[in-house]
C-alpha positions as CSV (number, residue, x, y, z in Angstrom):
1,X,-73.9,-98.6,39.5
2,X,-71.2,-101.2,39.9
3,X,-71.9,-104.3,42.0
4,X,-69.7,-107.1,43.3
5,X,-71.6,-110.3,43.8
6,X,-71.1,-112.6,46.8
7,X,-68.1,-114.8,46.2
8,X,-65.7,-117.2,47.9
9,X,-63.9,-114.1,49.2
10,X,-67.0,-113.1,51.2
11,X,-67.3,-116.5,52.7
12,X,-63.9,-116.0,54.3
13,X,-65.9,-113.8,56.8
14,X,-66.6,-116.9,58.6
15,X,-62.9,-117.7,59.1
16,X,-60.4,-116.5,61.7
17,X,-60.0,-112.9,60.4
18,X,-63.6,-112.2,61.4
19,X,-64.0,-114.0,64.6
20,X,-66.5,-112.0,66.7
21,X,-65.3,-110.4,70.0
22,X,-67.2,-109.0,73.0
23,X,-66.7,-106.2,75.5
24,X,-65.9,-107.0,79.2
25,X,-65.3,-103.8,81.2
26,X,-66.1,-100.1,81.4
27,X,-63.4,-97.6,80.6
28,X,-62.4,-94.5,82.5
29,X,-63.7,-90.9,82.1
30,X,-66.8,-89.1,83.1
31,X,-70.0,-87.8,81.4
32,X,-71.8,-84.5,81.6
33,X,-75.4,-84.8,80.5
34,X,-77.5,-82.0,78.9
35,X,-80.6,-81.8,76.7
36,X,-81.2,-80.0,73.5
37,X,-85.0,-79.6,74.0
38,X,-86.5,-81.5,71.2
39,X,-88.5,-84.7,71.2
40,X,-86.9,-86.7,68.4
41,X,-87.3,-90.4,69.0
42,X,-84.8,-91.9,66.6
43,X,-83.8,-89.7,63.6
44,X,-81.2,-87.3,64.7
45,X,-78.4,-85.2,63.1
46,X,-75.2,-83.9,64.7
47,X,-72.5,-81.8,63.2
48,X,-69.4,-80.2,64.7
49,X,-67.6,-77.3,63.0
50,X,-63.9,-76.7,63.3
51,X,-64.5,-73.8,65.7
52,X,-66.3,-76.2,68.1
53,X,-69.8,-75.0,67.3
54,X,-72.3,-77.9,67.5
55,X,-75.4,-78.2,65.4
56,X,-78.2,-80.8,66.0
57,X,-81.4,-81.5,64.1
58,X,-84.5,-83.3,65.2
59,X,-86.3,-85.5,62.7
60,X,-89.1,-87.4,64.4
61,X,-91.5,-87.1,67.3
62,X,-94.2,-84.6,68.1
63,X,-91.6,-81.9,68.7
64,X,-88.9,-83.3,66.4
65,X,-88.4,-80.2,64.3
66,X,-85.8,-77.7,63.6
67,X,-82.1,-76.9,64.0
68,X,-80.3,-76.2,67.3
69,X,-76.9,-74.6,67.9
70,X,-74.5,-74.7,70.8
71,X,-71.3,-72.6,71.2
72,X,-70.5,-73.9,74.7
73,X,-69.8,-77.5,74.2
74,X,-73.4,-78.7,74.3
75,X,-74.4,-77.2,77.7
76,X,-76.9,-74.8,76.2
77,X,-78.7,-74.6,72.9
78,X,-80.4,-72.0,70.8
79,X,-82.6,-72.1,67.7
80,X,-81.0,-69.9,65.1
81,X,-83.1,-67.3,63.2
82,X,-83.3,-67.2,59.4
83,X,-84.2,-65.0,56.5
84,X,-86.9,-65.7,55.5
85,X,-88.1,-66.1,59.0
86,X,-89.2,-69.5,60.3
87,X,-88.2,-71.6,57.3
88,X,-86.4,-74.2,59.5
89,X,-88.8,-74.1,62.5
90,X,-90.9,-77.0,61.3
91,X,-88.3,-78.6,59.1
92,X,-87.6,-82.2,60.1
93,X,-83.8,-82.4,60.0
94,X,-82.4,-85.8,59.2
95,X,-78.9,-84.9,58.1
96,X,-76.5,-81.9,58.4
97,X,-73.5,-81.3,56.1
98,X,-71.0,-78.5,55.5
99,X,-71.1,-78.0,51.8
100,X,-68.3,-77.2,49.3
101,X,-69.2,-73.5,49.6
102,X,-69.0,-73.4,53.4
103,X,-72.7,-73.2,53.9
104,X,-74.7,-75.5,56.2
105,X,-77.0,-77.9,54.4
106,X,-80.0,-79.4,56.1
107,X,-81.6,-82.5,54.7
108,X,-85.1,-83.6,55.6
109,X,-88.6,-82.4,54.8
110,X,-91.1,-79.6,55.1
111,X,-94.1,-78.4,53.1
112,X,-94.3,-74.6,53.3
113,X,-97.0,-72.9,51.2
114,X,-97.0,-75.7,48.8
115,X,-93.2,-75.8,48.3
116,X,-91.7,-79.2,49.1
117,X,-88.4,-78.3,50.7
118,X,-86.1,-81.3,50.9
119,X,-82.6,-79.6,51.4
120,X,-82.2,-76.1,52.9
121,X,-79.0,-74.1,52.5
122,X,-78.0,-71.8,55.4
123,X,-75.3,-69.2,55.0
124,X,-73.9,-69.1,58.5
125,X,-70.8,-67.0,57.6
126,X,-72.3,-63.9,59.1
127,X,-74.6,-62.9,61.9
128,X,-78.2,-64.0,62.4
129,X,-80.7,-64.1,60.8
130,X,-78.9,-66.5,58.5
131,X,-79.9,-66.3,54.8
132,X,-81.8,-69.5,53.9
133,X,-82.8,-70.9,50.5
134,X,-83.9,-74.2,49.0
135,X,-81.1,-76.3,47.7
136,X,-83.5,-79.2,46.7
137,X,-87.2,-79.0,46.2
138,X,-89.3,-82.1,45.7
139,X,-91.2,-82.7,42.4
140,X,-94.7,-84.1,42.1
141,X,-93.4,-87.4,40.8
142,X,-93.1,-90.7,42.6
143,X,-89.6,-91.0,44.0
144,X,-88.8,-87.3,43.5
145,X,-90.7,-86.1,46.5
146,X,-89.3,-88.4,49.1
147,X,-88.1,-87.1,52.5
148,X,-84.3,-86.8,52.3
149,X,-82.7,-88.9,55.0
150,X,-79.1,-88.6,54.0
151,X,-77.0,-86.0,52.1
152,X,-73.4,-85.6,51.3
153,X,-71.3,-83.2,49.2
154,X,-67.9,-83.3,47.6
155,X,-65.5,-80.3,47.4
156,X,-66.3,-80.2,43.7
157,X,-70.0,-79.4,44.4
158,X,-71.2,-82.9,43.4
159,X,-73.9,-84.0,45.8
160,X,-75.8,-87.3,46.5
161,X,-79.0,-87.8,48.5
162,X,-80.8,-90.9,49.7
163,X,-84.5,-91.2,50.6
164,X,-85.3,-91.6,54.3
165,X,-87.7,-94.5,53.7
166,X,-87.5,-95.4,50.0
167,X,-84.9,-96.5,47.4
168,X,-84.4,-93.4,45.4
169,X,-81.1,-91.5,45.3
170,X,-80.6,-88.2,43.6
171,X,-77.3,-87.1,42.2
172,X,-76.0,-83.8,40.8
173,X,-72.6,-83.6,39.2
174,X,-71.9,-80.0,40.3
175,X,-73.5,-77.0,42.0
176,X,-74.8,-75.4,38.7
177,X,-77.6,-78.0,38.7
178,X,-81.0,-76.5,39.6
179,X,-82.8,-77.0,42.9
180,X,-85.8,-79.0,41.5
181,X,-85.5,-82.7,42.0
182,X,-86.3,-83.1,38.3
183,X,-83.0,-81.4,37.5
184,X,-81.0,-84.0,39.5
185,X,-80.2,-87.5,38.2
186,X,-82.4,-90.2,39.7
187,X,-80.7,-93.4,40.8
188,X,-83.0,-96.4,41.3
189,X,-82.4,-100.1,41.8
190,X,-79.7,-99.6,44.5
191,X,-80.3,-101.0,47.9
192,X,-81.4,-98.3,50.4
193,X,-78.8,-96.4,52.4
194,X,-79.0,-96.0,56.2
195,X,-76.1,-93.5,56.2
196,X,-74.1,-91.5,53.7
197,X,-70.9,-89.5,54.0
198,X,-68.2,-87.9,51.8
199,X,-64.5,-88.5,52.2
200,X,-61.5,-87.7,50.0
201,X,-63.5,-87.1,46.8
202,X,-65.9,-90.0,47.1
203,X,-69.2,-91.1,48.6
204,X,-69.5,-93.8,51.2
205,X,-72.8,-95.4,52.5
206,X,-74.1,-98.2,54.6
207,X,-77.2,-100.3,54.3
208,X,-79.6,-101.6,53.8
209,X,-82.6,-103.7,55.0
210,X,-83.4,-106.1,57.8
211,X,-84.2,-108.9,55.3
212,X,-80.9,-108.9,53.4
213,X,-77.2,-109.3,54.2
214,X,-75.4,-106.2,55.7
215,X,-73.5,-104.2,53.2
216,X,-71.6,-101.0,52.6
217,X,-71.2,-98.8,49.4
218,X,-67.7,-97.6,48.4
219,X,-66.5,-95.3,45.5
220,X,-66.0,-97.1,42.2
221,X,-62.4,-97.8,41.3
222,X,-63.1,-97.8,37.6
223,X,-61.3,-95.0,35.7
224,X,-63.7,-92.3,34.6
225,X,-66.5,-93.4,36.9
226,X,-68.9,-90.9,38.2
227,X,-68.9,-90.2,42.0
228,X,-72.4,-91.8,42.1
229,X,-71.1,-95.1,40.7
230,X,-70.6,-97.0,43.9
231,X,-69.4,-100.5,44.6
232,X,-71.6,-102.7,46.9
233,X,-69.6,-104.8,49.3
234,X,-71.5,-107.4,51.3
235,X,-69.7,-107.8,54.6
236,X,-71.3,-111.0,55.8
237,X,-73.6,-113.1,53.7
238,X,-74.4,-115.5,56.5
239,X,-77.1,-113.4,58.2
240,X,-79.6,-110.6,57.6
241,X,-79.2,-107.2,59.1
242,X,-78.7,-103.5,58.6
243,X,-75.6,-101.4,58.9
244,X,-76.7,-98.0,60.3
245,X,-73.6,-96.0,60.4
246,X,-70.3,-95.6,58.6
247,X,-67.1,-93.7,59.3
248,X,-64.1,-93.4,56.9
249,X,-60.5,-92.2,57.1
250,X,-57.5,-92.8,54.9
251,X,-56.6,-95.7,57.2
252,X,-59.9,-97.6,57.5
253,X,-63.6,-98.0,57.1
254,X,-65.8,-98.6,60.1
255,X,-69.4,-99.7,59.7
256,X,-71.9,-100.5,62.5
257,X,-75.4,-101.9,62.8
258,X,-77.2,-105.0,63.9
259,X,-77.9,-108.6,63.2
260,X,-81.7,-109.0,62.9
261,X,-82.1,-112.4,64.6
262,X,-80.9,-112.4,67.3
263,X,-80.9,-108.7,67.7
264,X,-77.1,-108.1,68.1
265,X,-75.0,-105.0,67.6
266,X,-72.1,-105.4,65.1
267,X,-69.0,-103.4,64.5
268,X,-66.9,-103.9,61.3
269,X,-63.4,-102.4,61.1
270,X,-61.3,-102.7,57.9
271,X,-57.6,-103.4,57.8
272,X,-56.2,-103.3,54.3
273,X,-58.3,-103.1,51.2
274,X,-61.9,-102.2,52.3
275,X,-63.3,-103.6,49.1
276,X,-62.4,-107.1,50.3
277,X,-64.8,-108.3,53.0
278,X,-62.2,-110.7,54.3
279,X,-60.3,-107.6,55.6
280,X,-62.8,-106.7,58.2
281,X,-62.7,-107.6,61.9
282,X,-66.1,-107.8,63.6
283,X,-66.8,-106.9,67.2
284,X,-70.2,-107.6,68.9
285,X,-72.3,-106.2,71.6
286,X,-72.7,-109.4,73.5
287,X,-72.5,-108.8,77.2
288,X,-76.1,-108.2,78.3
289,X,-78.8,-109.2,75.8
290,X,-80.2,-107.6,72.7
291,X,-78.3,-104.6,71.4
292,X,-78.2,-102.2,68.4
293,X,-75.2,-100.2,67.1
294,X,-76.7,-97.1,65.5
295,X,-73.9,-94.6,64.9
296,X,-70.1,-94.3,64.7
297,X,-67.6,-91.5,64.7
298,X,-63.8,-91.5,64.2
299,X,-60.8,-89.2,64.6
300,X,-57.4,-90.7,64.0
301,X,-57.2,-94.0,66.0
302,X,-60.1,-92.9,68.2
303,X,-63.4,-94.6,67.3
304,X,-66.7,-94.5,69.2
305,X,-69.8,-96.6,68.4
306,X,-73.1,-95.5,69.9
307,X,-76.5,-97.3,70.1
308,X,-78.7,-99.0,72.6
309,X,-78.9,-102.2,74.6
310,X,-82.2,-103.7,75.8
311,X,-83.5,-103.3,78.3
312,X,-80.8,-101.4,80.1
313,X,-80.4,-98.3,78.0
314,X,-77.8,-96.2,76.2
315,X,-74.7,-97.8,74.8
316,X,-71.3,-96.4,73.8
317,X,-68.1,-98.3,73.0
318,X,-64.8,-96.7,72.4
319,X,-61.4,-97.6,70.8
320,X,-58.2,-95.7,71.0
321,X,-56.2,-98.1,68.9
322,X,-57.9,-98.0,65.6
323,X,-60.5,-100.6,66.3
324,X,-58.3,-103.4,67.4
325,X,-60.1,-103.4,70.7
326,X,-62.9,-101.5,72.4
327,X,-64.0,-100.6,75.9
328,X,-67.4,-99.7,77.4
329,X,-68.0,-96.0,78.2
330,X,-71.8,-96.2,78.3
331,X,-73.5,-93.4,80.3
332,X,-75.3,-94.9,83.3
333,X,-79.0,-94.2,84.1
334,X,-80.0,-93.3,80.5
335,X,-82.5,-95.1,78.3
336,X,-81.9,-92.9,75.3
337,X,-81.1,-94.5,72.0
338,X,-77.8,-92.9,71.0
339,X,-77.5,-92.4,67.3
340,X,-74.9,-89.8,66.5
341,X,-71.5,-88.8,67.9
342,X,-68.6,-86.5,67.1
343,X,-65.0,-86.4,68.4
344,X,-63.1,-83.2,68.9
345,X,-59.4,-82.8,68.2
346,X,-58.6,-83.0,71.9
347,X,-60.6,-86.3,72.2
348,X,-63.7,-84.8,73.8
349,X,-66.8,-86.9,72.7
350,X,-70.3,-85.5,72.1
351,X,-73.2,-87.9,71.6
352,X,-76.8,-87.2,70.6
353,X,-79.8,-89.4,71.3
354,X,-83.5,-89.7,71.6
355,X,-85.5,-87.2,73.7
356,X,-82.9,-84.6,73.0
357,X,-80.2,-86.4,75.1
358,X,-76.7,-84.8,74.8
359,X,-73.8,-86.4,76.5
360,X,-70.2,-85.1,76.7
361,X,-67.4,-87.5,77.6
362,X,-63.9,-86.6,78.6
363,X,-62.1,-89.9,78.9
364,X,-61.2,-91.3,75.5
365,X,-58.2,-93.2,76.9
366,X,-57.5,-96.9,76.7
367,X,-59.4,-99.0,79.3
368,X,-57.8,-101.6,81.6
369,X,-59.7,-104.6,80.0
370,X,-60.6,-104.5,76.4
371,X,-62.3,-106.9,74.0
372,X,-61.8,-110.7,74.6
373,X,-62.4,-113.3,72.0
374,X,-65.6,-115.1,72.9
375,X,-64.2,-118.3,71.5
376,X,-61.3,-118.4,74.0
């Protein structure tokens, strides 16, 4: 693991290139609201396939189990059948990923007849019932039996997991590695991840705890480094807080989360070298009290950040200019914590939140009034 310690460069965050900004006005467009029929309170997973099929997983709550599938843009949802039957019915799904082999991988937890399933592979290439098998099974060793909160795969078959509540990460260099957690390489001593994704041959994560400075994890730039060798970049050493979501493209890195005291949503958007914390602009949820940025999605120059504001409910901010400015598209009348979102090629936005909330938004166009510098 490669680390970069806090330096003078990081203190530049307090200078003009990172002056916070704040939203002022709602943008255009309309929402259609649906429900997926699960009782997840906070841990949700949302994935969109290229053919527009939507998949969601529920990870917490008394009914927070299983996988759900929609082929009509989120209006209706079905629970897919599997072979063997029922293997995902009580699986707490915390992350969903299309793997290198085209299969759907579900990360989470279930104990079925003594087998500690942590990642389940579904072959969705044919008709239901979908063939299902364990891709990762917990081992009776501390740290090797954690619930998997985050999972990502590279095209090479290399894979990385992160514990839902602990510090342990598990890495496999390729798909020939067995399914037992004891067969994977255990990585300890790394700050916890709150999200994990793969992009262009590398892993990217965000973190980490409410008692340390917010940070992201980027692929190592050292020649010959393993994909699991990540660089820790502290984005702002001046406060404690977690970054809960990350989105990556060839143009930028966007990380979102919250400052712990006061509770304040944060958006970091890179321009230039993402390994240099001075190259991030920060936007804040500062227009009506406590707030929390929980998830982010990006397609081209369209970026959407979702979360919650207190006490007034669901929160969604959008940018159509690569994060230079944002406008408010929050759905009205909802108290759901929005945690996941996906953007279709035509700009249609789907968000997923607590209580099974599904929102579909059709207006990702620039608003009349965008962010204004709060120091003006």
